[in-house]
C-alpha positions, 0 to 999 in steps of 0.5 A, a space after each residue: 500500500 503506499 501509498 500507502 501507501 503507495 506513494 502519496 504526494 500531490 498538489 494544486 494550481 496557479 493562474 498561468 496556463 499549465 504548459 507555461 507553469 510546467 515549463 518552470 519546474 521547481 527542480 532543474 531538469 537534466 539534458 534530454 539525453 540523460 533524462 532516461 538514465 535519470 528516470 531509471 535511477 530514480 525508479 531503482 531507488 524507489 523500488 528498493 524503498 518501496 520494498 522496505 515499506 511494503 515488506 514492513 507494512 505486511 507484517 506490522 499489524 500481525 507483529 503487534 497483535 501476536 502473543 508475547 509467547 510468539 514474539 509479538 507485542 500482544 496488542 488488541 486489534 483496535 489499538 494495533 490498527 490505530 498504531 498502523 494508521 497513525 504510522 502510515 498517516 504520519 509518514 504522509 504528513 511528514 512530507 510537508 516539513 520534508 518537502 520544505 527542507 528539500 526546497 529551502 535547505 537540503 536540495 532534493 538529492 540530499 533529502 533522498 539520501 538523508 531520508 533513505 538513511 533514516 528509513 534503513 536505521 528505523 527498520 534496523 531498530 524495529 528488528 530489536 523486538 521490544 515496545 521501545 524499539 517499536 516506537 523509536 523505529 517507526 519514528 525514524 521511518 516516518 522522518 525518513 519517508 517525509 524527507 525522501 518521498 516528496 523529493 523523489 516525486 519532484 525529481 521524477 516530475 523534473 526529469 520527465 518534462 511537462 508533456 510526459 509527466 502523467 505518463 511517467 508517473 503512471 510507469 513509475 507507479 506500475 514498476 514499483 509494484 514489483 517491490 510491493 509484490 515481492 516484499 510481503 512474500 520475503 518479509 512474511 515468510 521470515 517474520 511468520 515462519 522464522 522470527 519477527 526481527 528477521 522480517 524487519 531486518 531484511 526491510 532495512 537491507 532493502 533500503 540500504 540497497 536503494 541508497 547504494 543505487 542512488 549514489 552510483 547513479 548520481 551523475 545522471 541527474 546533471 543539475 537536478 536536485 543539487 541544491 535548494 530551490 529557494 535557499 533559506 536566509 540566515 535569520 530564517 534558518 535560525 528560526 527554523 532550527 529553533 522550531 525543529 528543536 522544539 518539535 523534536 523535543 516534544 516528540 522524544 518526550 512523548 515517545 519516552 512517556 509512552 515507552 515508560 507507560 506514563 502516557 497512554 498509547 491511546 491518548 497519544 494516538 488520539 492527539 496525533 489523529 486530531 493533528 492529522 485531520 486539521 493540518 492539511 486545511 491549515 496548510 491550505 489556508 497558508 498557501 492562499 496567502 503565500 502563493 499565486 494559486 487562485 482562490 477558485 483553483 485552490 478550492 476546486 483542488 481542495 474538493 478533489 483532494 478531500 474526496 480522494 481521502 475517502 478512497 485512502 480511508 478504505 484502501 489503507 485498511 488493507 494492511 491492517 483490517 484485511 490482514 487481520 481478517 485474512 489471519 483470523 477469518 479466511 481459509 488460507 489452505 492451498 494444495 495443503 500449504 497454509 499461506 501466510 496472511 502477509 502473502 495476501 498483500 501481494 495480490 494487490 500489486 500483482 493486479 496492478 501489474 496486470 491491469 495497469 497497461 489497460 486501465 491507464 489508457 482510460 481518458 477523463 478528467 481528474 474529478 471523473 477518475 477520483 469519483 470512479 475510484 471512490 465507486 470501486 473502493 466503496 464497492 470493495 467494502 460492500 463485498 467485505 460486508 458479505 464476507 464478514 457475514 459468512 465468516 460468522 459461522 466458519 472461515 471463508 474462501 480466500 477468493 473474497 479477499 482476492 476480489 477486494 484486492 482486485 477492486 482496490 487495484 482498479 481504483 488505485 491505478 486510476 486515482 494515484 497517478 492522476 493526483 500526482 500529475 495534477 499536483 506537479 502541474 499546478 504547483 507554483 515555481 519553488 513550491 513543488 515539493 510542498 504541493 506534492 506533499 499536500 496530496 499525501 496529507 489528504 491521504 493521511 486524513 483518510 488513513 487516520 480516519 480509517 484507523 480510528 473508525 475501526 474502533 467501532 468494531 468493539 460495538 458494531 458487528 464486523 459486517 455492519 462496519 464494512 457495510 457502513 464504510 462502503 456505502 459512505 464512500 459510495 455516497 462521497 463518490 456520487 457527490 463528487 461526480 455530481 459536482 464535476 461539471 462545476 469543478 472542471 473549469 478551475 482545474 488543469 484537466 
């Protein structure tokens, strides 16, 4: 899932024509002959980064809910799902300060290198099986993802050029599914059949391999991402340093308090969830004052991104809610072999690889694509309601989950590249990373909502939960489709 996911970074618009805006990318593009090599290098880095991400995501909730006697942490399913959702949403939110650092301080290249190093370190810490290592490792991965993901997306946009941008994102998105296909199989068999810490350790090795490839392919970028787009003035740097120090101090104190048991984990999750829900809208308010983006365009963008959050609310539960359903309610015996629950996470990327060449040829505006994606996402949970109803009596066929992953795949192939391309197309000069991160922030809203709403299963039967979520998302998709004629003129579709 990326995100997920699977890569969740996007943006809004500005008054100048799309072609004129896109001709002024926030990161200088390399010469034409080097563009293909640069794209392939970025692709290789993201392949390894996504291997570590999806490998860890496939086993995290299973590790959290496994009994201590089996090497797990013994969390309740509702708490484990909330932890997973908070981690995922925080990874998306971290793209905001990460994108700012890349734009103003580090430059895209150094942001990718620093972020990748932190991700590798985080997975290594997770391999130390303890609650303290869990929180510290997840924090390192969140910070690293925030640095690397927006910068990778901005560099892809720069090396592709305005005419090929959406096609490049689609190819990029399809190719990294190879990592998403392989990673759950590798980490799942190591974690569930050998030891949990081995699953996390192999994810760390994957990220280290990505860093090595990035270093070896650095020459292909020419001037792309070499330095910050708008370097920070000395006075601004001092103020930023003070703010960063304060945030790090508060974060470290919170992690320490939870580790020592003086702060309830559920309270911290609730606070982080509230921050996640409000931050995108506060940031959009600031953008109205600081950029040349027109009010009408920004409002239309907000409507589309807000609706897309409902898709991620459903989609992000594949790594938590559906994994638990696979573990506890699904008959996974195939030809006498008990398939690990984590392996089912590979069904989604397999469908993406098979369907993407056909689905990406679909035409239509961004609003139409988002509305259609919401339709299939809502339908997937209606299907899950049927599976959960039958599972009250006995374990259900794995075909139910396979069908749901098929619907997920159709929705994601359409929605994710379109959102990224929209973000890159409308971002004003010098704001590319932050606008790309904004799409991730709206995805984070959906992810954290899904994680917190799963707590309803403590009072609602599972079939009712799935049915309510599915019908709500279907209604949002229908509302967006109805508004599409009014939104289209304000967006570069």
